[in-house]
C-alpha positions in Angstrom: -41.2 -30.7 -28.5 -42.9 -33.3 -30.6 -43.8 -36.5 -29.4 -42.1 -39.2 -31.7 -45.6 -40.1 -34.4 -44.8 -43.5 -35.6 -47.4 -45.8 -37.9 -49.8 -47.7 -35.7 -50.6 -49.6 -39.1 -47.3 -50.3 -39.9 -47.0 -54.5 -40.1 -45.0 -56.1 -37.2 -41.6 -57.5 -37.4 -40.7 -60.6 -35.6 -37.7 -59.8 -33.0 -35.7 -61.5 -30.9 -35.4 -59.9 -27.7 -33.8 -60.9 -24.1 -36.1 -59.3 -21.2 -35.5 -60.1 -17.7 -37.0 -63.1 -16.3 -38.9 -61.8 -13.4 -40.2 -59.1 -15.6 -41.2 -61.5 -17.9 -42.8 -63.8 -15.4 -44.8 -60.6 -14.0 -46.1 -59.4 -16.7 -47.8 -63.0 -17.9 -49.2 -63.1 -14.9 -50.8 -59.9 -14.9 -51.9 -60.5 -18.6 -49.6 -57.5 -19.5 -49.4 -57.6 -23.1 -45.5 -57.8 -23.7 -45.5 -56.5 -27.9 -47.5 -53.6 -27.0 -45.6 -53.0 -23.7 -41.9 -52.7 -25.3 -43.5 -50.7 -28.3 -44.7 -48.2 -25.6 -41.4 -47.9 -24.1 -39.6 -47.8 -27.1 -41.8 -44.6 -28.3 -41.5 -42.9 -24.7 -37.6 -43.4 -25.1 -37.5 -42.4 -28.8 -39.3 -39.1 -27.7 -37.3 -38.6 -24.7 -34.0 -38.6 -27.0 -35.8 -36.7 -29.5 -36.7 -33.6 -26.9 -33.3 -33.8 -25.5 -32.0 -33.7 -29.0 -34.1 -30.6 -29.9 -33.0 -29.2 -26.9 -29.5 -29.4 -27.7 -29.8 -28.2 -31.3 -32.0 -24.9 -30.2 -29.8 -24.6 -26.8 -28.4 -21.1 -28.2 -31.6 -19.7 -29.1 -33.7 -21.1 -25.9 -30.0 -19.0 -23.7 -31.0 -16.3 -26.0 -34.3 -15.9 -25.7 -34.3 -16.7 -21.8 -31.2 -14.1 -21.2 -33.8 -11.2 -23.2 -36.8 -11.9 -21.3 -34.2 -11.8 -17.6 -33.1 -8.3 -19.1 -36.3 -6.8 -20.2 -38.9 -8.9 -19.4 -41.6 -10.6 -20.9 -43.0 -9.2 -23.9 -46.6 -7.8 -23.2 -46.4 -8.6 -19.7 -48.2 -5.4 -19.5 -51.3 -6.5 -20.9 -51.5 -10.0 -18.7 -54.8 -9.9 -17.2 -52.8 -12.8 -14.3 
């Protein structure tokens, strides 16, 4: 499940956001860069959604592979050194 990749050098685009006033005040007191925090949160959310979609799109193959291992064991398991 690949991490969402984005261009960190892409230009910034001004955006209006509605943020919980208490969170915003705490962020200001802690000198948190709200824009960077929002970008990081969006990146994590996008990666999570992409991972879920990948799992859904590949569910049949994953189930088939798991069923094979359950029925036959791991391929090459006899060569494991642990």
